[in-house]
N, C-alpha and C positions, 0 to 999 in steps of 0.2 A: 451447542457446544461452543460456537463462536462468541455468543453473548457472555457465556461463563468465562471464557478466556479473556475477553475485554474487561469483565469485572475484576479479574485478578490483576490485569495490567494497570487498570486505573487505580487500584488500591496501592500499587507500588509507587505512585506519584502523588504527592501531597496535593490535594485539590486547591488548597489555599494559594498555591504558587501559580495556578493557571491564569489569574488576572495579570500578574506580573509578566508572565511568559507572553500573554497575548498582546501586551504592549510592545513587544520587541518587533517593530515594523521592519527592521532591516532583515531579520530572519524570515518573517512571514512573506515579505515581498519576494525574496529570493526563492522560496519554496513555491510560491504562486507562478512566478515567472518560469521556473524550470519545468513545472508540471503542465501548465496551461499555454505556454508560448513555445518553448523548446520541444517538449514531447510531441505535440501534434505535427510539427515540422518532421521530426524523426520518423514518426509513425507514418506519415504520408509517403516518405521515401521507401520505408520497408514494405509497406502494403502493396506497392506496385509489383512485387514479386509473386503475389497470389491473387491478384485481382481477376484472374481468369476463372477462379473457383469462389463463387459467391459465399459458400458456407465458411471456408477458410478465411476469406477476406473479411467477412462480417465479424467472426469470432475474434480475429486478430485486432481489428479496430475496437471492438467492445472491451477487450481486456487491457490493451496497451494504452487506451486514452483515459483510463480511470486510475488515479493514484490510490495506493492502498491506505486504508484508515484503521486497520485492525492490528494484525500481528507484525506489521512494520515497526510498531513501537517496541515489541519484544526484541526483534532483531537489532534495532538501533541501540537499545540498552545494552544488549550482549556485546556490542562493539564499542561501547563507551561513548555513544552519541547522546544528545540531549533529549531524553524522553519527554521531559516537561514542556519543552518548546514545541516538540512535534505533536504532543497530545493537545496542546493549546491550538494548534493549527487544524486539528482533525475536523471540527465542525465546518470550518471554512472550506477545507478540501472537499468535503462531502457535498455541501451546497453547491459549490462551483461546478463539480462534475455533474450533478443533477441538471443544472442549467445549461451547461456547455456541451454535454455529450451529444444531444440531438443536433446542435449546430455543427460540431465537428463532423458528425456522420453525413449531414447535408452537403457540407463542403467537399469532404473527401470521397464519399460513396455515392452521393445523389439522392434525390427525394424518395426513390423507390424503396431504399433500405431504411431511410429515416422514418418512414411510416410504420416500421415494425417495432419501434421502440416505445415502451410505455414508461412513464415517470413513476407511477404508483409503487412499483416494487422498490424503487430507490428510496422513496419516502419512508415506506415501511421498514427498510433495512436500517435507515438512519435512526428511526425511533427505537427499534428493538435491539439493534446492535451498538448503538452509540449512547443515546439518551438515557435509556433505562439502566444499563450497567454503570454509566457515569454518575447518575443520581444515587444508585445503590452504593457505589463506592464512597461517595461523599457522606452518606448517612453512617456507614460503618466507621469511617474516620472520625466523625463527630462523636460516635458512641465510644470509640477507643480512647478519647481524651479523658473519659470519666470512669469507664468500666473495662474490667479485664477481659470480658467476652469479646469486646471489639478488637482488642490488641490480639487475642487468640485467632480470630477470623483473619486478620491481616497476616499473621505468621503462616497459617495454613495455606491461605491462597498464594503467598509468596513462594512457599515450597512447591506448590502445585502448578506454578505457571508454565514451566517447560514441559511437564507431562501433558498438560491441558493443550498446549500448542501442538504437540505431536499427535495427540488423540483427535484433535479438530481436523488436522490435515488428513489423518488416516480415514476419518469418516467420509470427508468430501472425496478423496481420491478413490477409496474403496467402492464408493457408489458408482464410479464412472470408469474405472480401470479396465474392465472387460471390454467395454465399447471402444475405449482408446486402443486396446490391442487389435481389435478387429478392423480398425482403420489405420494401423500403424504406418503402412507405406504411404498413404496420403498425408498423414500428420507429420511425416519426417520433413516435409518441406518447411515446416515452421520452425524447427529446432535451430537452424542457423540464424533465423530472423530473431527469435526471442533471445538467444545468446548475444547476438550483435546488438540488440537493444540495450541489454544489461551493461555491456562494455562501453557503449556510446554514453550512456547516462551516467556511468561512473566517471567518465572523463568530464562530462558537462557539469556534474555536481562539484567536482574539485575546482574546475575553472570558475563557475558561478560564485562559489564561496570565496574564492581569492579575490574576485572583483568586488564582492560585497564586504570583504575583510572581516569574515566571520571567525570565531574562535574554533578550536578543534572539536568540541562537542556539537557546536552548530553545524560545522562542515559535514561531520558524520551523519547527522540527521538529514541535512539536505540530500546527501548522496543516497541514502536508503530511501527517502521519499521519492526521489526521481527514478530509482531502479525498481522498487517494489510496486506491483500492480494490484488492483482490487479484484482479483480473480474470484475470491470466495463470495463476495457480495454480488458480483455481476452474474455468477453462475445461474441463479434463478431466472434472470432475464433471458439468458441464452437458452436455457431449457423450455422457456415459454415461446420460442420462436417457432414459425411454421415448419412443416416437415421437410420442405425443400432446402431448409437451411440446418438440417439435423446434425450436421457435423460441427456446427458453431460451438456447442457446449463442450465438445471433445477438444476443440482448439483452445478453449479457455482452460480446461484441465491440464492439457499439455503444457501450457505456459506455467501453471502451478508447479508441475513436475520439474521443469527447467529452472524455475525460480528457486525451488528448494535447494538444488545443487548450488546455484549461484549464491544464495544466502549463507550457506555453510562455508563456502570460500570467502565471501566478502566479510564475514564476521572476523576472520583472521586478517584479510588483506587490508580492508579499509582503515583500521587504526594505524597500521604501519605506513600506508600511503599518505594518509593525512598528515601524520607527524613529519613525514619527509617533504611534504609540499608547503607546509606552513612556515612563514617567516617567524623568527623568535618573538617578535612583538605581537603578531596576531595569535600565535599558539599559546602565548602566556596570558592573553586577555581573558578576563572574567566578566567584562561589561555586557557581553551578549548573552 
């Protein structure tokens, strides 16, 4: 379901624009600094509140240290952010989290927990969820330039994007919601931490974009990239953990539930906030 959602997402952004978007080093550097410099510092502070429970601790680290590379593009587009630039950053964000997650876990949690993380599921997720849908979308777009069937596929997938997003989330959450309910009292400790993370990263995204002098669409993309986490992709990692960390996948799903509420609010809030925070010169720029 997630691969199909990303196929629809990639179809909505002309693949031919990706090369130009990837050359926007001002945007890319801002996204990288926010996700791989600022986020680990924020997560280190928040994780101190649950370090007494290894399962909660590990689940929180696993999900908050990994930036989203899938439905964040949908939410960014709904809020008027730059889907093309964020899509161009997706391979870089995925590769960096593959390389840096073990290092962050080593620094924050220590070597005992680091040894539980396997890289192979991340590589598999990158190929299945990013590479294959992206290549498929490029192929359909090429067909659409010459044949009506390609254009028809684009129209159908564009109309199906939001229902696909809802169905994907329903499948993931539905598979775990009973277990979440059984551990509700324990998982309640995570709710203020996840909500606090979203608020902090909202402010960080606005501040970092102002420092970088990004335009309004770029600022929206940076905010959503910093706030939205890779819960759907890291869930298989959490499910593969040993039994003593059995609550870790529930911590990941809890973050998804909180994030859904946050995204609904931010789709309305972020455009207004960004317009209010941008200077006339920056908000009117189209160079980024």
